PAKOLNU-514701 format. One record per residue (C-alpha): residue number from 1; x negated, y, z. Coordinates in nm, 3 decimals, padded with zeros to 5 digits. Layout:
N
LOTOR   pos      east     north        up
LOTOR   NUM         X         Y         Z
...
END
This chain:
345
LOTOR   pos      east     north        up
LOTOR     1    00.773    14.875   -08.793
LOTOR     2    00.536    14.593   -08.876
LOTOR     3    00.571    14.290   -09.098
LOTOR     4    00.447    14.141   -09.430
LOTOR     5    00.637    14.168   -09.755
LOTOR     6    00.786    13.857   -09.899
LOTOR     7    01.104    13.636   -09.892
LOTOR     8    01.003    13.431   -09.588
LOTOR     9    00.968    13.719   -09.351
LOTOR    10    01.173    13.693   -09.028
LOTOR    11    01.360    13.990   -08.891
LOTOR    12    01.272    14.112   -08.539
LOTOR    13    01.477    13.998   -08.230
LOTOR    14    01.837    14.131   -08.255
LOTOR    15    01.961    14.299   -07.928
LOTOR    16    02.264    14.071   -07.956
LOTOR    17    02.023    13.795   -07.840
LOTOR    18    02.099    13.942   -07.497
LOTOR    19    02.419    13.750   -07.515
LOTOR    20    02.211    13.432   -07.435
LOTOR    21    02.089    13.605   -07.122
LOTOR    22    02.433    13.712   -07.027
LOTOR    23    02.590    13.375   -07.095
LOTOR    24    02.319    13.190   -06.906
LOTOR    25    02.333    13.419   -06.599
LOTOR    26    02.718    13.409   -06.589
LOTOR    27    02.706    13.017   -06.605
LOTOR    28    02.453    13.014   -06.330
LOTOR    29    02.693    13.255   -06.136
LOTOR    30    02.980    12.995   -06.182
LOTOR    31    02.761    12.730   -06.044
LOTOR    32    02.673    12.927   -05.745
LOTOR    33    03.059    12.994   -05.685
LOTOR    34    03.129    12.617   -05.726
LOTOR    35    02.867    12.520   -05.479
LOTOR    36    03.073    12.708   -05.218
LOTOR    37    03.395    12.517   -05.299
LOTOR    38    03.284    12.185   -05.395
LOTOR    39    03.002    11.941   -05.307
LOTOR    40    02.725    12.009   -05.538
LOTOR    41    02.349    11.952   -05.490
LOTOR    42    02.202    12.281   -05.393
LOTOR    43    01.919    12.242   -05.640
LOTOR    44    02.147    12.259   -05.939
LOTOR    45    02.255    12.629   -05.881
LOTOR    46    01.909    12.715   -05.788
LOTOR    47    01.764    12.563   -06.086
LOTOR    48    02.020    12.710   -06.339
LOTOR    49    01.972    13.047   -06.176
LOTOR    50    01.598    13.042   -06.221
LOTOR    51    01.626    12.934   -06.585
LOTOR    52    01.876    13.213   -06.650
LOTOR    53    01.639    13.474   -06.496
LOTOR    54    01.342    13.329   -06.718
LOTOR    55    01.550    13.363   -07.034
LOTOR    56    01.650    13.727   -06.928
LOTOR    57    01.305    13.827   -06.857
LOTOR    58    01.166    13.663   -07.184
LOTOR    59    01.428    13.859   -07.394
LOTOR    60    01.341    14.180   -07.209
LOTOR    61    00.977    14.145   -07.300
LOTOR    62    01.079    14.074   -07.670
LOTOR    63    01.317    14.356   -07.674
LOTOR    64    01.046    14.597   -07.522
LOTOR    65    00.796    14.466   -07.782
LOTOR    66    01.048    14.559   -08.053
LOTOR    67    01.050    14.910   -07.940
LOTOR    68    00.683    14.933   -07.922
LOTOR    69    00.576    14.762   -08.258
LOTOR    70    00.896    14.747   -08.479
LOTOR    71    01.051    15.077   -08.367
LOTOR    72    01.218    15.146   -08.703
LOTOR    73    01.418    14.822   -08.678
LOTOR    74    01.508    14.921   -08.309
LOTOR    75    01.629    15.264   -08.412
LOTOR    76    01.833    15.138   -08.708
LOTOR    77    01.993    14.883   -08.491
LOTOR    78    02.109    15.162   -08.234
LOTOR    79    02.257    15.357   -08.538
LOTOR    80    02.442    15.064   -08.665
LOTOR    81    02.822    15.074   -08.603
LOTOR    82    02.833    14.717   -08.491
LOTOR    83    02.501    14.611   -08.381
LOTOR    84    02.442    14.916   -08.148
LOTOR    85    02.718    14.778   -07.918
LOTOR    86    02.524    14.488   -07.830
LOTOR    87    02.255    14.708   -07.681
LOTOR    88    02.498    14.726   -07.383
LOTOR    89    02.422    14.366   -07.300
LOTOR    90    02.065    14.466   -07.182
LOTOR    91    02.202    14.664   -06.870
LOTOR    92    02.487    14.391   -06.832
LOTOR    93    02.231    14.129   -06.807
LOTOR    94    02.034    14.321   -06.573
LOTOR    95    02.315    14.371   -06.340
LOTOR    96    02.387    13.992   -06.355
LOTOR    97    02.020    13.938   -06.274
LOTOR    98    02.085    14.158   -05.973
LOTOR    99    02.364    13.932   -05.848
LOTOR   100    02.133    13.633   -05.913
LOTOR   101    01.854    13.753   -05.689
LOTOR   102    02.058    13.894   -05.424
LOTOR   103    02.048    13.584   -05.195
LOTOR   104    01.663    13.608   -05.215
LOTOR   105    01.582    13.981   -05.206
LOTOR   106    01.833    14.247   -05.140
LOTOR   107    01.583    14.516   -05.210
LOTOR   108    01.517    14.374   -05.567
LOTOR   109    01.882    14.328   -05.632
LOTOR   110    01.945    14.699   -05.536
LOTOR   111    01.668    14.799   -05.774
LOTOR   112    01.803    14.602   -06.070
LOTOR   113    02.165    14.716   -05.980
LOTOR   114    02.048    15.073   -05.996
LOTOR   115    01.849    15.021   -06.324
LOTOR   116    02.142    14.854   -06.480
LOTOR   117    02.414    15.094   -06.375
LOTOR   118    02.224    15.415   -06.474
LOTOR   119    02.117    15.273   -06.813
LOTOR   120    02.471    15.136   -06.874
LOTOR   121    02.627    15.462   -06.794
LOTOR   122    02.386    15.656   -07.025
LOTOR   123    02.407    15.403   -07.296
LOTOR   124    02.783    15.381   -07.272
LOTOR   125    02.831    15.761   -07.278
LOTOR   126    02.606    15.789   -07.587
LOTOR   127    02.779    15.503   -07.781
LOTOR   128    03.130    15.571   -07.683
LOTOR   129    03.061    15.933   -07.756
LOTOR   130    02.996    15.864   -08.103
LOTOR   131    03.336    15.689   -08.131
LOTOR   132    03.504    16.017   -07.998
LOTOR   133    03.336    16.217   -08.268
LOTOR   134    03.558    16.038   -08.532
LOTOR   135    03.497    15.933   -08.892
LOTOR   136    03.454    15.576   -08.813
LOTOR   137    03.602    15.340   -09.066
LOTOR   138    03.810    15.034   -08.953
LOTOR   139    03.579    14.768   -09.113
LOTOR   140    03.308    14.761   -08.833
LOTOR   141    03.569    14.763   -08.556
LOTOR   142    03.532    14.435   -08.359
LOTOR   143    03.564    14.317   -08.005
LOTOR   144    03.197    14.425   -07.978
LOTOR   145    03.337    14.772   -07.893
LOTOR   146    03.410    14.648   -07.553
LOTOR   147    03.056    14.612   -07.456
LOTOR   148    02.939    14.976   -07.415
LOTOR   149    03.216    15.057   -07.160
LOTOR   150    03.434    14.749   -07.048
LOTOR   151    03.170    14.493   -06.986
LOTOR   152    02.915    14.705   -06.789
LOTOR   153    03.194    14.865   -06.575
LOTOR   154    03.333    14.528   -06.455
LOTOR   155    02.983    14.385   -06.399
LOTOR   156    02.882    14.694   -06.212
LOTOR   157    03.201    14.676   -06.007
LOTOR   158    03.122    14.306   -05.912
LOTOR   159    02.752    14.367   -05.828
LOTOR   160    02.829    14.686   -05.618
LOTOR   161    03.080    14.488   -05.414
LOTOR   162    02.847    14.226   -05.364
LOTOR   163    02.575    14.450   -05.230
LOTOR   164    02.845    14.612   -04.972
LOTOR   165    02.922    14.926   -05.198
LOTOR   166    03.284    14.826   -05.234
LOTOR   167    03.416    15.184   -05.304
LOTOR   168    03.154    15.233   -05.583
LOTOR   169    03.279    14.905   -05.716
LOTOR   170    03.642    15.029   -05.722
LOTOR   171    03.526    15.320   -05.921
LOTOR   172    03.356    15.097   -06.175
LOTOR   173    03.652    14.846   -06.187
LOTOR   174    03.896    15.152   -06.273
LOTOR   175    03.669    15.270   -06.546
LOTOR   176    03.649    14.904   -06.699
LOTOR   177    04.030    14.851   -06.683
LOTOR   178    04.138    15.183   -06.854
LOTOR   179    03.864    15.145   -07.108
LOTOR   180    03.971    14.798   -07.188
LOTOR   181    04.343    14.867   -07.225
LOTOR   182    04.266    15.146   -07.461
LOTOR   183    04.010    14.964   -07.677
LOTOR   184    04.229    14.658   -07.709
LOTOR   185    04.514    14.839   -07.897
LOTOR   186    04.235    14.948   -08.155
LOTOR   187    04.086    14.605   -08.192
LOTOR   188    04.432    14.444   -08.235
LOTOR   189    04.549    14.704   -08.478
LOTOR   190    04.223    14.651   -08.698
LOTOR   191    04.269    14.286   -08.694
LOTOR   192    04.636    14.297   -08.782
LOTOR   193    04.656    14.545   -09.070
LOTOR   194    04.308    14.547   -09.227
LOTOR   195    04.099    14.311   -09.424
LOTOR   196    03.991    13.992   -09.222
LOTOR   197    03.652    14.013   -09.059
LOTOR   198    03.367    13.867   -09.281
LOTOR   199    03.235    13.527   -09.178
LOTOR   200    02.917    13.674   -09.005
LOTOR   201    03.120    13.901   -08.780
LOTOR   202    03.400    13.641   -08.672
LOTOR   203    03.196    13.501   -08.383
LOTOR   204    03.229    13.841   -08.229
LOTOR   205    03.591    13.759   -08.165
LOTOR   206    03.468    13.545   -07.877
LOTOR   207    03.416    13.864   -07.664
LOTOR   208    03.798    13.895   -07.660
LOTOR   209    03.807    13.650   -07.387
LOTOR   210    03.578    13.837   -07.149
LOTOR   211    03.759    14.148   -07.033
LOTOR   212    04.054    13.986   -06.844
LOTOR   213    03.823    13.727   -06.664
LOTOR   214    03.528    13.944   -06.610
LOTOR   215    03.749    14.208   -06.483
LOTOR   216    03.925    13.945   -06.270
LOTOR   217    03.595    13.840   -06.105
LOTOR   218    03.527    14.223   -06.042
LOTOR   219    03.887    14.264   -05.905
LOTOR   220    03.829    13.964   -05.658
LOTOR   221    03.488    14.122   -05.545
LOTOR   222    03.664    14.443   -05.442
LOTOR   223    03.966    14.282   -05.264
LOTOR   224    04.001    14.051   -04.987
LOTOR   225    04.244    13.766   -04.862
LOTOR   226    04.452    13.533   -05.078
LOTOR   227    04.456    13.645   -05.437
LOTOR   228    04.752    13.868   -05.514
LOTOR   229    04.987    13.888   -05.812
LOTOR   230    04.744    14.106   -06.017
LOTOR   231    04.467    13.860   -05.984
LOTOR   232    04.709    13.582   -06.133
LOTOR   233    04.798    13.829   -06.397
LOTOR   234    04.438    13.885   -06.504
LOTOR   235    04.357    13.508   -06.508
LOTOR   236    04.680    13.430   -06.702
LOTOR   237    04.591    13.671   -06.985
LOTOR   238    04.235    13.525   -06.987
LOTOR   239    04.396    13.175   -07.012
LOTOR   240    04.619    13.301   -07.306
LOTOR   241    04.314    13.455   -07.492
LOTOR   242    04.122    13.118   -07.440
LOTOR   243    04.425    12.952   -07.612
LOTOR   244    04.442    13.210   -07.891
LOTOR   245    04.065    13.181   -07.964
LOTOR   246    04.086    12.784   -07.957
LOTOR   247    04.353    12.818   -08.232
LOTOR   248    04.122    13.051   -08.436
LOTOR   249    03.809    12.826   -08.396
LOTOR   250    03.845    12.669   -08.750
LOTOR   251    03.873    13.017   -08.905
LOTOR   252    03.584    13.150   -08.700
LOTOR   253    03.355    12.870   -08.791
LOTOR   254    03.300    12.957   -09.146
LOTOR   255    02.929    12.956   -09.107
LOTOR   256    02.667    12.738   -08.954
LOTOR   257    02.562    12.793   -08.595
LOTOR   258    02.387    13.116   -08.519
LOTOR   259    02.318    13.291   -08.192
LOTOR   260    02.607    13.515   -08.263
LOTOR   261    02.833    13.234   -08.113
LOTOR   262    02.693    13.329   -07.762
LOTOR   263    02.956    13.609   -07.785
LOTOR   264    03.192    13.334   -07.645
LOTOR   265    02.987    13.254   -07.344
LOTOR   266    03.042    13.548   -07.107
LOTOR   267    03.430    13.487   -07.111
LOTOR   268    03.375    13.120   -07.124
LOTOR   269    03.178    13.128   -06.794
LOTOR   270    03.361    13.407   -06.600
LOTOR   271    03.700    13.234   -06.661
LOTOR   272    03.612    12.936   -06.426
LOTOR   273    03.419    13.167   -06.199
LOTOR   274    03.725    13.370   -06.139
LOTOR   275    03.940    13.050   -06.105
LOTOR   276    03.688    12.902   -05.844
LOTOR   277    03.672    13.241   -05.629
LOTOR   278    04.050    13.224   -05.621
LOTOR   279    04.042    12.881   -05.500
LOTOR   280    03.781    12.977   -05.244
LOTOR   281    04.007    13.266   -05.134
LOTOR   282    04.300    13.031   -05.064
LOTOR   283    04.485    12.998   -05.391
LOTOR   284    04.672    12.661   -05.436
LOTOR   285    04.902    12.508   -05.689
LOTOR   286    04.782    12.519   -06.043
LOTOR   287    04.443    12.665   -05.938
LOTOR   288    04.346    12.330   -05.786
LOTOR   289    04.325    12.187   -06.139
LOTOR   290    04.269    12.493   -06.352
LOTOR   291    03.938    12.567   -06.170
LOTOR   292    03.766    12.232   -06.225
LOTOR   293    03.905    12.195   -06.574
LOTOR   294    03.769    12.522   -06.677
LOTOR   295    03.446    12.467   -06.518
LOTOR   296    03.392    12.142   -06.693
LOTOR   297    03.502    12.303   -07.049
LOTOR   298    03.271    12.606   -06.984
LOTOR   299    02.969    12.373   -06.908
LOTOR   300    03.026    12.171   -07.229
LOTOR   301    03.087    12.467   -07.440
LOTOR   302    02.781    12.650   -07.321
LOTOR   303    02.569    12.327   -07.332
LOTOR   304    02.655    12.301   -07.695
LOTOR   305    02.543    12.663   -07.741
LOTOR   306    02.216    12.581   -07.568
LOTOR   307    02.163    12.275   -07.790
LOTOR   308    02.221    12.467   -08.104
LOTOR   309    01.985    12.745   -07.987
LOTOR   310    01.708    12.503   -07.912
LOTOR   311    01.761    12.336   -08.227
LOTOR   312    01.730    12.652   -08.429
LOTOR   313    01.401    12.740   -08.227
LOTOR   314    01.247    12.391   -08.313
LOTOR   315    01.346    12.437   -08.677
LOTOR   316    01.202    12.797   -08.685
LOTOR   317    01.527    12.953   -08.808
LOTOR   318    01.642    13.120   -08.482
LOTOR   319    01.579    13.472   -08.643
LOTOR   320    01.740    13.569   -08.966
LOTOR   321    01.530    13.567   -09.285
LOTOR   322    01.433    13.903   -09.425
LOTOR   323    01.518    13.924   -09.793
LOTOR   324    01.262    14.194   -09.891
LOTOR   325    01.013    14.429   -09.738
LOTOR   326    01.109    14.591   -09.405
LOTOR   327    01.144    14.940   -09.559
LOTOR   328    01.411    14.824   -09.789
LOTOR   329    01.575    14.663   -09.491
LOTOR   330    01.594    14.984   -09.289
LOTOR   331    01.720    15.163   -09.612
LOTOR   332    01.992    14.908   -09.645
LOTOR   333    02.097    14.927   -09.279
LOTOR   334    02.131    15.304   -09.316
LOTOR   335    02.322    15.263   -09.633
LOTOR   336    02.554    15.014   -09.464
LOTOR   337    02.605    15.258   -09.174
LOTOR   338    02.693    15.549   -09.399
LOTOR   339    02.964    15.355   -09.579
LOTOR   340    03.118    15.214   -09.257
LOTOR   341    03.097    15.521   -09.027
LOTOR   342    03.067    15.804   -09.263
LOTOR   343    02.714    15.905   -09.171
LOTOR   344    02.501    15.867   -08.859
LOTOR   345    02.590    16.084   -08.564
END
């Protein structure tokens, strides 16, 4: 792990930055869906898809560099009870990239899908396996624990069905549903009966929006015909989660903008995507106005995230400041982990 001592050092790129790639690729997917339903210039979805792929690839390069030249930080991150969950965003973004390139190269899409699914299964088994070993304290339990199992399963289900592997998609959808239901009770119990999340972790609550609507997109991908009652149930729960998070925004925003707010982006983009696909499949009634309103809100919200991120890049404060030398940081991370999890596993 490299770096100079001093108070002005910047930490290496957190793996949580892949939330930017996930949100960007999901928004591009919403635009591709919208172009099939509404009159939208073809260039817009193409441009957004290309831009999102560039962001994803740049983050892959940055994260690869971290493992090559700042390996101590990467290893410490994978041992951390909260940060390690965000590593699942790497295969998730890879599977979203597979969906993005499918219209241009089926072979590349299949290769990215295979890479994403294999890595997500391996990483999910590793991270979720630690959970089953016990000894975890409630303090580091946030909606981030959905990421190793729920998010990859739903995205894999959507990507598999899009490539024609519908039965494989059904398997992944089932894994995602039952993982989601089991984990949500843990997240809600921690939130209800333990100390409030510290300011820095509150943006992770944005992940709470994703399971019902990302799962809903997956469910629509593996089914056919006019959306059934279960599709409406998933979207209804997603809309309720959006309402709940809106109510919590003043409480969540106790700190200035950081890239951690991209935790909201996946669910924010998946909600209109699901509504648009339901509209495409013949849904009527409230879906006629839910879809466009959700689409506009998602674009405005993610646009704000983009502006905040660009501003942070221009100001040079996108990455967190390191308080001391890197060895002390690694020791501090391990100390936090021991207190939170009862020792590394």
